[in-house]
PARO-854794 format. One record per atom (N, C-alpha, C): residue in three letters; x, y negated, z negated. Coordinates in steps of 0.05 Angstrom, whole numbers, plus 32768, in hexadecimal, padded with zeros to 4 digits. Example, Ala and Ser with C-alpha at 12.3 -4.5 7.8 and 13.67 -1.06 7.14 Angstrom:
REM residues 2
ALA810880727F64
ALA80F6805A7F64
ALA810880427F64
SER8101802D7F72
SER811180157F71
SER81027FFF7F63
***
This chain:
REM residues 385
MET877976A379C3
MET876A76AE79BC
MET877776C479B6
ARG878676CC79BE
ARG879176EB79B0
ARG87A176E6799E
SER87B476CC799F
SER87BA76BF7984
SER87B076B67969
ARG879D76A7796D
ARG878576A7795B
ARG877876BC7957
ILE877276D1795A
ILE876E76EC7954
ILE877776F4793E
ARG879876F17942
ARG87A677007933
ARG87AB76EB7917
ALA87A876D57917
ALA87AF76C87905
ALA879476CC78FB
LEU877276CD7902
LEU876776CC78EE
LEU876276F378E6
VAL877476FA78EB
VAL876D771D78E2
VAL8786770D78C3
ALA87A4770978D2
ALA87BC770278B8
ALA87A476FA78A2
ALA879876DD78A8
ALA878B76D6788D
ALA877D76E5787E
ALA877376FB7890
ALA875577097881
ALA8769771D786C
ALA877A7726787B
ALA8786773B7869
ALA879E772F785E
LEU87A377187858
LEU87B377127843
LEU879C77097828
GLY878177047837
GLY877276FA7818
GLY87727715780F
VAL8761772C7824
VAL87657740780F
VAL8785774E77FF
LEU879677437808
LEU87B2774C77FA
LEU87B6774477E0
LEU87AD772977E7
LEU87B2771677CA
LEU8797770F77BA
ALA877C772677BF
ALA8766772C77AB
ALA876C77407796
VAL877F775377A4
VAL878477697792
VAL8794775F7777
PRO877F776E7762
PRO8788775F7743
PRO87AC7763773B
SER87B67756772B
SER87D37772772E
SER87D37785770F
ALA87DD7791770D
ALA87DD77A976FE
ALA87D7779776DB
PRO87CA77A476C6
PRO87CC778F76AE
PRO87E4779B76AB
THR87EA77937693
THR880777947685
THR8806778D7670
ALA880477A47659
ALA87FE77987637
ALA88137794762C
VAL88137783760E
VAL8828777B7607
VAL881B778175F0
ALA8830777C75D7
ALA8835778975C6
ALA881C777D75AE
HIS880D776675B0
HIS87FE775A759D
HIS87E3775575AE
GLY87D37769759F
GLY87B6775F75B8
GLY87B8776575C9
GLY87C0777A75D4
GLY87C3778F75F1
GLY87B97778760A
ASP87B8775F7601
ASP87BB7750762A
ASP87CC77607638
ARG87CD7746764C
ARG87DD77477662
ARG87F877377665
LEU8808773D7671
LEU881C77237672
LEU8811771A768D
TYR881677007690
TYR87FD76F1769B
TYR881876ED76B6
THR880276EA76D7
THR881376EC76F5
THR880976CF76FB
PRO881C76B87703
PRO881676A57704
PRO880D769A7722
PRO880F76877729
PRO880B76827751
PRO881E76867757
ALA8828769E7770
ALA8846769E7779
ALA884976807789
ASN88697684778A
ASN887A766777A2
ASN8860766B77BF
PRO885A765377C0
PRO884D765977DD
PRO8858766277EE
ASP886D765E77F0
ASP888176687805
ASP887976807806
ALA8878768F77F7
ALA887576AA77F1
ALA886176B17809
TYR884476A577FF
TYR882F76A67818
TYR883A76AD782A
THR883876907831
THR88497686784E
THR885276A77857
GLN886676B57849
GLN887376CE784F
GLN885976D57854
ILE885176DB783D
ILE883076FB7846
ILE882A76F27861
ALA882876E2786A
ALA880976D77884
ALA882576E57898
GLY883B76CE789E
GLY884876D478AA
GLY885476F478B9
LEU884A77027899
LEU8857772078A8
LEU883B773578A5
LEU882D772678AB
LEU8817773578B2
LEU8804772578C5
ARG880E770F78C8
ARG880E770478F5
ARG881F771B7904
ASP882C772178FA
ASP88467725790A
ASP884177537904
GLY882B776078FE
GLY881F777578F4
GLY882F777D78E3
ARG883E777C78D1
ARG8855778178C3
ARG8842778078A4
TYR882F7799789C
TYR881C778F7889
TYR882777A27874
ALA883B77BB7875
ALA884877C2785A
ALA885B77B67852
ASP886A779F7863
ASP887D778A785B
ASP88677776784C
ALA8855776B784E
ALA8849775A7847
ALA883D7761782B
HIS882E777D782C
HIS882A7788780C
HIS883C778477FF
LYS88547792780A
LYS885E779277EF
LYS886B777777E3
ILE8870776077EF
ILE8868773E77F0
ILE885C773D77DA
SER8844774777E8
SER882B774477D1
SER8828774F77BB
ALA8837776877B7
ALA88337774779F
ALA88447762778C
MET886677607793
MET887177527789
MET886577397782
ILE88517725778A
ILE88517707777C
ILE88427717776B
ARG88337723776A
ARG881877247758
ARG881C77437740
THR883A773F7737
THR883D774B7722
THR884B77377719
PRO8838773976F1
PRO8846772576E3
PRO8867771576E3
GLN886C76FE76ED
GLN887F76FA76DC
GLN887C76D476CF
ALA889976CC76C7
ALA889776BD76BE
ALA8893769776CF
VAL888A768376C0
VAL8885766A76D2
VAL8893765A76C1
TRP88A2764476D6
TRP88B8763C76C4
TRP88B6762176CB
PHE88C6760876B2
PHE88C375F776BA
PHE88E075EA76A9
GLY88E175C876BC
GLY88FB75C376B5
GLY890575B176BE
THR88F675A376DC
THR88F7758E76DB
THR88D8757676D8
GLN88CA757F76CC
GLN88BA757676C7
GLN88BF755C76B3
THR88AE753D76B4
THR88A6753276A3
THR8899753F768C
PRO889D752D766C
PRO888E75337653
PRO88727533765C
ALA88697521766B
ALA88477527766C
ALA88487544768B
GLU884C753D7693
GLU884B754F76B1
GLU884C756D769F
VAL8866757A7691
VAL8867758E767E
VAL885D759C766D
ARG884A757F765F
ARG883C758B764D
ARG88187590765C
LYS881E757F766E
LYS87F4758F7680
LYS880175A67683
GLY881D75AC769B
GLY881F75CB76B3
GLY882775DD7697
VAL883575E17677
VAL882E75F0766F
VAL880875F47665
ALA880275E6765E
ALA87E875DE7654
ALA87DC75F1766A
LYS87DD75EE767E
LYS87CC75F5768F
LYS87C7761A7689
THR87EF7619769C
THR87F87641769A
THR87EA7643767E
THR87E9763E7666
THR87E67648764C
THR87C7764F7648
LYS87B776377659
LYS87977640765E
LYS87917651766F
ASP879776537687
ASP879D76667699
ASP879A7686769C
ALA87AA767C7687
ALA87B676A17681
ALA87A776A6765C
ALA879D7695764C
ALA878B76A57637
ALA876C76A37645
ARG8767769B765F
ARG8754769D766E
ARG875276BB7670
GLU875B76C87677
GLU876476E37682
GLU876876FE7672
HIS877A76EB7653
HIS878077027641
HIS879777057645
ALA87A976F6764C
ALA87C276FF7659
ALA87D876E5764B
VAL87EF76EB763B
VAL880876E17637
VAL882176DD7656
PRO881A76BA7655
PRO883176BC7664
PRO885076B0765A
VAL885D76B77670
VAL887E76B07669
VAL8885769A7670
LEU888B76867664
LEU888E766C7664
LEU88B2766F7661
ALA88C0765F7675
ALA88DC76627684
ALA88E4763B767A
LEU88ED76387663
LEU88F8761E7669
LEU89187610766D
TYR89157604767E
TYR893476017694
TYR893875E07694
ASN894575D17679
ASN894275B47680
ASN895175AD7667
VAL896575C2765B
VAL897B75B47647
VAL899B75A37657
PRO89A17587764C
PRO89A775817650
PRO89D1758D765A
GLY89CC758D7678
GLY89EB75907685
GLY89E775B5768B
ARG89CF75BB7691
ARG89C575D67698
ARG89D975DF76AD
ASP89DA75FD76AA
ASP89ED760676BD
ASP8A0275F576CD
CYS8A0075E576B8
CYS8A2C75E276C3
CYS8A3175CB76D2
ALA8A1675BB76DA
ALA8A1775AC76F2
ALA8A1775B97700
ASN8A1475D87709
ASN8A1175E07719
ASN89FA75E6772D
TYR89F675F8773D
TYR89DF7600774D
TYR89BF7602773A
SER89C976047720
SER89A575FE7719
SER89AC75E6770D
GLY89C675C97710
GLY89CA75BB76F5
GLY89AD75AA76F8
GLY89A9759F76E5
GLY8995758E76D4
GLY898E758976CB
GLY897A758976C0
GLY896F7583769C
GLY8972756B7698
ALA89697571767A
ALA8960754C7669
ALA897B7538766D
SER8973751D7671
SER8992751B7671
SER899E751C764D
ASN899175197642
ASN8999751E7617
ASN8989752D760A
THR898F752E75F4
THR8986753575EB
THR896D752A75DB
ALA8966751375D3
ALA8946750775D3
ALA8933750775E7
GLU8943750275F2
GLU8937750F7617
GLU892A752E7616
TYR893C7544760D
TYR8935755A7606
TYR8921756A75F5
GLN891F754F75DC
GLN890D755775BE
GLN88EC755575CE
GLU88F3753975E0
GLU88DB752E75E7
GLU88C9755375FB
TRP88DC754F7612
TRP88CA75627624
TRP88C275797613
VAL88E2758675FA
VAL88D1759E75F9
VAL88AC758A75D6
ASP88AF758275D5
ASP889A758075C1
ASP8882757E75D8
ALA888F756F75F1
ALA8872756B7605
ALA8865759B760B
ILE887675A87608
ILE887775BE760F
ILE886075CD75F4
ALA886B75BD75DB
ALA886975CB75C1
ALA884675C575D5
ALA883C75AF75CF
ALA8828759F75D1
ALA881175AB75EB
GLY882275B975FA
GLY881C75CA760F
GLY880A75E67613
ILE881D75F175FD
ILE8813760675F7
ILE8802760675DB
GLY880075FB75D2
GLY87EC75F475B8
GLY87EA761775AA
THR87E4761C75A3
THR87D87635758F
THR87D0764F75A2
ARG87D2763F75B9
ARG87DE765A75D8
ARG87F3766A75D7
PRO87E7769575DD
PRO87FA769475DF
PRO880D769475F2
ALA882F769A75EE
ALA8833769E75FA
ALA885776A075F7
MET886576B77607
MET888476BA7603
MET889F769F760D
VAL88A176977605
VAL88B77679760F
VAL88D1768C761A
ILE88E0768A7633
ILE8900768F7633
ILE890A76797630
LEU891776767622
LEU892776547615
LEU893A764A7626
GLU8941764B763E
GLU89557638764A
GLU89747652764E
PRO8970765B766D
PRO897C766A7674
PRO8997765C766A
ASP89AC766B7667
ASP89C17667766F
ASP89C9764E7656
SER89BA76407640
SER89C8762F7637
SER89D47637761D
LEU89DA76527613
LEU89E6766275FF
LEU89FC76727611
ALA89FC767E7622
ALA8A1176827638
ALA8A1D7676763B
LEU8A1F7660764D
LEU8A32764A7658
LEU8A2C762A764B
VAL8A35762F7637
VAL8A31760D7632
VAL8A4576007638
PRO8A4175E37623
PRO8A5C75D87634
PRO8A6E75D1763B
SER8A7775D37623
SER8A9E75DF7618
SER8A9E75FE762B
ASP8A9076087639
ASP8A9A761F7648
ASP8AA2761D7668
CYS8A9675FD7678
CYS8A8C75F2768F
CYS8AB275D9768A
GLY8AB775E47679
GLY8AD275C57676
GLY8ABA75A67671
GLN8AA075A37675
GLN8A9C758D767A
GLN8A9475807651
ASP8AA57582763B
ASP8A9D757F761F
ASP8ABD75797614
ASP8AC175557604
ASP8ACD754F75FE
ASP8AE0756375E0
ALA8AF8755475DD
ALA8B09756775C8
ALA8AE8756C75A8
GLU8AE5756275A8
GLU8AC17567758F
GLU8AB3757D758F
GLN8ABA757875AC
GLN8AA0758D75B3
GLN8A81757E75B6
THR8A7B756F75B4
THR8A66755875A5
THR8A50756575C2
LEU8A50756B75E0
LEU8A44757675EA
LEU8A38758A75E8
THR8A4975A375E1
THR8A3E75B775DE
THR8A2F75BB75B6
ALA8A3875AC7598
ALA8A2775A97592
ALA8A15759A7594
ALA8A10758A75A4
ALA89ED758975AB
ALA89DD759A75BC
ARG89EA75A875D1
ARG89DB75BD75DD
ARG89DA75CE75C1
PHE89DE75D575AE
PHE89DA75EB7593
PHE89BE75D37585
ALA89BE75C77587
ALA89B875B7757B
ALA899475B7758A
GLU899075B47599
GLU898275B675AF
GLU896475D075B2
ILE898075D875B8
ILE897875FF75B2
ILE896575FF758F
ASN897075FB757C
ASN896A75FB7563
ASN895575E5756A
TYR894975DA757B
TYR893D75BF7572
TYR891E75D0757B
ALA892075DB7593
ALA891375E675A6
ALA890575FF7592
VAL89167608758D
VAL890C7622757A
VAL88F6761D7561
ASP88F876077555
ASP88EC75F77539
ASP88D175E97551
ALA88D975E67563
ALA88C275DE756E
ALA88A775F47572
LEU88B176007581
LEU88A17620758B
LEU889E76317586
GLU88B676427570
GLU88AB765C7561
GLU8897764F7551
PRO88967640753C
PRO888276447525
PRO885576407538
LEU886376367554
LEU8849763C7561
LEU8836764D7557
ARG881A76587557
ARG880D76627552
ARG881276747569
GLY881776977570
GLY881C76A37585
GLY883276987597
THR884A76837598
THR885D768575A7
THR88757697759E
ARG887E76A175B7
ARG889676AF75A6
ARG88B076AB75BF
VAL88CB769F75AB
VAL88D7768D75B7
VAL88F576A775B0
TYR88FC769E75CB
TYR891976B875D8
TYR892A76A675E1
LEU894376A675D6
LEU8962769675D8
LEU897176AD75E9
ASP897C76A175EE
ASP898E76A57619
ASP89A676BB7602
THR89B776CF7610
THR89CC76E3761B
THR89E076DC7625
GLY89D676D7763F
GLY89DE76D9765E
GLY89E176FA7663
HIS89EE770B7665
HIS89E277257675
HIS89F877347666
PRO89FB774B766A
PRO8A11775C765C
PRO8A1E77627666
ASN8A2A77557681
ASN8A4277507688
ASN8A4C773D7688
TRP8A4F77267668
TRP8A55770A7672
TRP8A62770A7651
HIS8A4C7708764A
HIS8A5E7706761F
HIS8A62771F7620
SER8A6E771B760A
SER8A6D773275F9
SER8A62772A75E0
VAL8A4F774775D3
VAL8A3C774775BF
VAL8A4E772A75A8
ASN8A6B773575AA
ASN8A6F77227595
ASN8A7377027593
SER8A6D76FF75AF
SER8A7476E875B8
SER8A5376DC75B7
ILE8A4376E875C6
ILE8A2D76DF75CE
ILE8A1576DA75A6
ALA8A2576EC7599
ALA8A0D76E5757F
ALA8A1476D8756E
PRO8A3076CA7573
PRO8A2E76B7755D
PRO8A2476937569
ARG8A21769D7589
ARG8A0C76807592
ARG89FD768A7590
LEU89EE76987589
LEU89CC769D7583
LEU89C7769C7561
ILE89DA76A27558
ILE89DF76937543
ILE89D676717533
ARG89E5766D753E
ARG89EE764E7540
ARG89D076457553
GLY89D376507561
GLY89B176467575
GLY8990764D7569
GLY8994765B7552
GLY898076577544
GLY896476747543
VAL897B7687754B
VAL897076A27551
VAL896476A9753E
GLN896876A9752A
GLN896176AC750C
GLN894076A67503
ARG8938768E7514
ARG892376857515
ARG89157689752B
ALA891A76987543
ALA8911769D7555
ALA890476BB7556
THR88F876C07564
THR88F276DC756B
THR88FE76F47573
GLY891C76E37588
GLY892B76EA7593
GLY893576DC75A2
PHE894076FC75C2
PHE894C76EB75D0
PHE895576F475EB
PHE895776EC75F5
PHE895A76FF7625
PHE896D76FE7626
THR896E7711763C
THR898C77217644
THR897977237665
ASN899F7725767A
ASN8993772C768B
ASN8984771576A6
ALA897E76F77692
ALA896776EE76A8
ALA897676DF76C3
SER896776E376D3
SER897976DE76F1
SER898576EE76FD
ASN8991770D76EC
ASN89AA771776F4
ASN89A3773476F2
TYR89B677437705
TYR89A9775C770D
TYR89B9776F76FD
GLN89BA777476E2
GLN89C9778476CB
GLN89B3779576CB
THR89BF77B476CF
THR899E77C576CF
THR899677C576B3
GLU898277CF76B8
GLU897477D27694
GLU897777E07676
ASP898777FD7689
ASP899A78027670
ASP89AB77F37664
ALA89BB77E87679
ALA89D377D57669
ALA89C177BC765C
SER89AF77B5765F
SER89A277997659
SER899377A27643
ASN898477BA763B
ASN897177C67622
ASN899077CA7613
TRP89AA77DA7613
TRP89BD77D375FD
TRP89CE77CC75F6
TYR89CA77BA7607
TYR89CF77927606
TYR89C6778675EC
GLY89A7778C75F6
GLY899D777D75D3
GLY899A778E75BD
THR899D779D75C8
THR898C77B175AB
THR89B277AA7599
LEU89C877B275A1
LEU89DA77A3759C
LEU89DD7785758A
ILE89D7777275A1
ILE89D477637591
ILE89BE774F7582
SER89A8776A757A
SER899877677570
SER89AB77727551
SER89B7777F754D
SER89C27798753D
SER89D977867537
CYS89E477747540
CYS89F97767753A
CYS89F27749752A
ILE89DD77447537
ILE89D077247522
ILE89C8773F750A
ALA89B8775A7503
ALA89B1775974F2
ALA89CD775474DC
PHE89D9775C74E4
PHE89F4777474DB
PHE8A0C774A74C3
ALA8A06773574E4
ALA8A0E772074D5
ALA89FD770A74BD
SER89E3770F74C2
SER89CE770A74B9
SER89D677177495
ALA89D977287496
ALA89E07737747C
ALA89F87732746E
GLY8A0D77237482
GLY8A1E7713747A
GLY8A397720747F
GLY8A42773C749A
GLY8A45773F74A4
GLY8A56773574B7
ASP8A6C773474C1
ASP8A7E772574DB
ASP8A75772C74F6
THR8A6C7719750A
THR8A6577297521
THR8A7B77367534
ALA8A9877307523
ALA8AB277387535
ALA8AAE774B7537
ALA8AAD775C7519
ALA8AA17781751D
ALA8A8F778D7528
CYS8A7D77747531
CYS8A6C778C753A
CYS8A6D77937554
PRO8A6977AD755A
PRO8A6977BB757D
PRO8A6277B07592
ASN8A6877AF75A0
ASN8A65779D75C3
ASN8A5F77B775D4
GLN8A5277AD75F6
GLN8A5077BB75F8
GLN8A5877CB7614
TRP8A7777C57605
TRP8A9177D57612
TRP8A9377EA7605
TRP8A8B77EC75EB
TRP8A92780375DD
TRP8A88781575E1
PRO8A9A783E75DB
PRO8A7F784A75DE
PRO8A68784B75D1
ARG8A4E785C75DC
ARG8A3D785275D1
ARG8A3C786B75AE
GLU8A46787B75AA
GLU8A3B7892759F
GLU8A4A787A758A
ASP8A63786C758A
ASP8A7378607577
ASP8A5F7845756F
ALA8A5078437577
ALA8A4A78267576
ALA8A29782A756A
ARG8A1E78417575
ARG89FE784C7563
ARG8A0D7852753C
ALA8A2E78657541
ALA8A3178647529
ALA8A3A7854751A
TRP8A4378407529
TRP8A4A781D7515
TRP8A38781F7519
ILE8A1F780E7521
ILE8A0777FC7518
ILE89E978157501
SER89E978367501
SER89E7784574F4
SER89F6783874D7
ALA8A0A784374D1
ALA8A18783874B9
ALA8A1C781974B0
ASN8A10780574C4
ASN8A1A77EC74BD
ASN89FE77D174BD
VAL89EB77DB74C9
VAL89D077C874CC
VAL89BC77E174C0
THR89AD77D274A5
THR899877D1749C
THR898377C87498
ALA898477B974AC
ALA895F77B774B2
ALA894877BE74B7
SER893577BB74AF
SER892A77C574C7
SER891C77B374E7
PRO891C77C774F3
PRO891977BD7512
PRO890777A87514
ALA88F077AA7501
ALA88DA77937500
ALA88EC777574F4
ASP88FA776D74EE
ASP890D775874DF
ASP8922775674F6
MET892777597503
MET893A77587513
MET893B774F7525
ALA89497741753C
ALA894577377550
ALA893F7745756C
HIS892B773D7572
HIS891D774C758A
HIS89247744759C
PHE8928774A75B9
PHE8933774475D8
PHE891F774475E7
VAL891C773A7605
VAL89137747761C
VAL8926773C7633
THR892277557641
THR892B77577658
THR892B77497672
ASP893577447681
ASP8931773776A3
ASP893A775476B6
THR891D775776B9
THR8922777276D5
THR8916776B76EC
SER8910774A76F0
SER890877477711
SER891477517725
ARG893277627727
ARG8949775B7741
ARG89557772772C
ASN8956778A771A
ASN89767790771C
ASN896277B87719
GLY895077B8772B
GLY894D77D27732
GLY896177E47741
LEU897777DD7753
LEU898577E57758
LEU89A577DB7744
GLY89A377D57731
GLY89BD77C4772A
GLY89C977B57731
PRO89E177A77732
PRO89F4778A7736
PRO8A02779D7752
TRP8A037785775D
TRP8A0B77867777
TRP8A3177847774
THR8A3C77A57781
THR8A53779C777D
THR8A60779177A2
PRO8A6F777D7799
PRO8A87777577B3
PRO8A8D777B77C1
PRO8A91778177D7
PRO8AA7779077E3
PRO8AC2778877E2
ALA8AD6779F77D7
ALA8AFA779177C6
ALA8B01777D77DA
GLY8B11776C77D1
GLY8B22776077E5
GLY8B10774B77F6
LYS8AF2774E77F9
LYS8AE4773C780E
LYS8AE6771F780A
TYR8AE5771577EF
TYR8AD776FA77EF
TYR8AF576F277CE
THR8AF476DF77D2
THR8B0776D477BA
THR8AF576D077A9
ASN8AD576CA77AD
ASN8AC876C17793
ASN8AAC76CC779F
ALA8AA376E777A0
ALA8A8976F977A1
ALA8A6F76E27796
GLU8A6F76DB777F
GLU8A6276CC776B
GLU8A4876E5777A
ASP8A5176F6776B
ASP8A3677127764
ASP8A1E7719775B
TRP8A2276F7774D
TRP89FF76F57743
TRP89F876E1775A
CYS89F876DA776F
CYS89EE76CC7787
CYS89EA76D577A0
ASN89C776D077A0
ASN89BA76E477B7
ASN89CA76FF77B9
PRO89C7771677AA
PRO89D8772A77B6
PRO89D0773F77CA
PRO89D8774177D6
PRO89CD775177ED
PRO89BE777777DD
GLY89B0777977F1
GLY89AB779777E0
GLY89A3779377C3
ARG8990778A77C6
ARG898A77897799
ARG896B779577A0
GLY895F77A17786
GLY893D779E7788
GLY89347799777B
LEU8922779F776F
LEU88FF7781775B
LEU891377A6774C
GLY890977A8772D
GLY890E77C07721
GLY88F377C47711
ASP88F777CC76EE
ASP88DD77CF76E0
ASP88C777B276E8
ARG88B877C176E1
ARG889F77B076F0
ARG889A77A376CA
PRO8896778A76C3
PRO888E778276B3
PRO887E778E76A2
THR887F778D7687
THR886877A6766B
THR888277A07656
THR8876779C763B
THR887577A3761C
THR887377B57609
ARG886C77C97623
ARG886D77E67617
ARG889277F37621
THR88A077F17609
THR88BB77F27611
THR88BE78057614
GLY88BF781675F3
GLY88C8783375E1
GLY88D4781C75D4
SER88D4780975CB
SER88F9780475BF
SER88DF77F175A3
ALA88E877F77592
ALA88E177E37578
ALA88F777C6757C
LEU890B77C87588
LEU891477A47589
LEU8918779C75A7
GLN890877A975B7
GLN88FE779775D0
GLN88E9779475D1
ASP88E2777675E3
ASP88C4776F75D8
ASP88B8777675ED
ALA88CA7773760E
ALA88BD7777762B
ALA88D977697631
LYS88D3777E7654
LYS88DA77837663
LYS88CA77637678
LEU88D27751767F
LEU88CF7743768D
LEU88D4773A76A9
TRP88CC773076BE
TRP88DC771E76D4
TRP88DC770576CC
ILE88F4770676C2
ILE88FA76DE76B9
ILE88F776CC76E1
LYS890C76DC76E3
LYS891876D576F9
LYS890176D57710
ILE88FE76B5771D
ILE88E376C67737
ILE88EF76D8774D
PRO88E976EB7756
PRO88FC76FC776D
PRO88EB76F3777A
GLY88F776ED7792
GLY88F576D677B2
GLY890776BD77A7
GLU890676B77791
GLU891576A07791
GLU8933769D7798
SER8941769677A4
SER8958768C77A9
SER8967768D7788
ASP898F768E7789
ASP8996768A777B
ASP899A76747786
GLY89A87669778E
GLY89B1765377A2
GLY89C2765877BD
SER89D1764877C0
SER89E8764C77E1
SER89F8765977D4
CYS89FA766D77E9
CYS8A13768277D3
CYS8A2F767577EB
PHE8A41767277E3
PHE8A5C767777FA
PHE8A76768D77F6
ARG8A73769877DE
ARG8A8176AE77D8
ARG8AA676A877E2
GLY8A9F769077D9
GLY8AC3768A77D8
GLY8AD4767C77F3
THR8AB7767C780C
THR8ABB766B7823
THR8ABA764E781C
ALA8AB776417835
ALA8AAE762D783E
ALA8A9C76207844
GLY8A85763A7851
GLY8A6976377848
GLY8A64762C7867
PRO8A4D7625786E
PRO8A36761E7869
PRO8A237648785C
GLU8A30764E7873
GLU8A2376697867
GLU8A2B76777855
ASP8A167685784C
ASP8A1C76A37839
ASP8A2976B37849
PRO8A4A76C4784B
PRO8A4E76D5785B
PRO8A4276EE7853
GLU8A3876F2783B
GLU8A38770B783E
GLU8A127715784B
ARG8A0A76F6784D
ARG89EB76FE7858
ARG89EE76F27874
GLY89FA76E6787D
GLY8A0376D8789A
GLY89EF76C978A2
MET89E376A97894
MET89CF76A2788D
MET89DA768C7877
ILE89CA76747873
ILE89C57663785D
ILE89B7766D784D
ASP89BD76717831
ASP89A0766B7824
ASP899B76617819
PRO897F765B780A
PRO896F76447809
PRO8978763977F6
VAL8973762177E6
VAL8984761C77D6
VAL8972762777B6
ALA8978761D779C
ALA896C76337788
ALA89537636777F
GLY8951763E777F
GLY892D76377774
GLY89137642778A
HIS8924763B77A9
HIS890B763E77BD
HIS8910765577CF
TRP88F2766477D7
TRP88E9767477D9
TRP890A768577F7
PHE890F769D77F1
PHE891C76A577FD
PHE891176C1780F
PRO890776B77831
PRO88FA76CE7832
PRO890576F07831
GLU891F76ED7841
GLU893577037842
GLU8933771B782B
GLN894376F67817
GLN893E770F77FF
GLN8920771F77EF
ALA8909770977F9
ALA88F6771677E4
ALA88F5772B77EF
LEU88FA77357803
LEU88EA774C7814
LEU890377627815
GLU89127761780C
GLU892B77737804
GLU891F778077EA
LEU8913776577D6
LEU891E776B77C1
LEU8904777877B4
ALA88F2778277C9
ALA88D4778277CB
ALA88DD77A477D3
THR88E777A477EA
THR88E877BE77FA
THR88EC77CF77EE
LEU891577C877DB
LEU892577D977D3
LEU891977DA77A6
ALA88FE77CC77AC
ALA88F977DC778C
ALA88FC77EE7780
SER890C77F2775F
SER890A7805775D
SER8903780C7740
PRO88F4781D7738
PRO88D478297741
PRO88C77819775F
PRO88C27828776B
PRO88AF780F778D
PRO889F78077781
LEU889977FB778F
LEU887877ED778D
LEU886877F17796
HIS885477ED778E
HIS883678077795
HIS882677EC77A4
***
């Protein structure tokens, strides 16, 4: 009887927690909100378990996290399924006068066939899938995060291409196709991949963005699923946008300042070499879903491959999603990666199967990771309310 009463109380408390609406987050066009999708079902299971255990503060933290606007990912569905799913998401968001963030993740050879490998089988299949996305969006507003790691990690980077770089050329053709299919849609803004500021230099990624069609898109995104600070991501985006503008005016991207230049010197270079108005430059968005405490610094000498990007311990949620960034070039801070979902099985150079930093087997990529979810919510900076 006592356990049944506890279960009923937990169910009632869960309903109260999840009935509290998420805070409105204004976007630049029309003052709408960013869309908050239904959470991973396992998040609700975790909340219910915390409530049954009397851990009400922890349950509230997870509830507040999943009631924050974040992206909806598409990548394993057939064209028919993805058209239906995108249409439902954009219709649901439109009814709430909100703008959804759609993360598309289906490019052939994605993630070098590693933790999040998969994707369409070939270019024709991918184009059919993109066309279904476009049909699902229609004329409803959407922000499109186009293929994380697609430009920062091309097939030639993985040793998976031939001497003529056939697969890499196909990758750029696929991204260009998606830009041309999606950016012209009324109300749709498309952002291309840059990896993160501790990966490619500005001089390396800007040419890839240009080859990928960024000048026909709204812009690009950075730090997706990573942990670099918002300051570093914003500065990286500003430099990339400036470099693209410089190249569009006939300049050489090799001459652009990169993220490792002294900032005073880089600002002086931009002032002297970039004449375009911010309105005419490539804009960017950043992923702040897990960067509240910045990147993890692995213990010195402990691991042969620390995999600092893979479920690092002691991280926290970052800035809440918003389009009020205070920057003429930064369109939004977004939660692109779903906080609480695993990065994959992290062995850190060991034989596994446990993650030696956590002393447990990490869930496969995309599955709910209760321990990490609570960690992110507890260590959020700024704190959750």
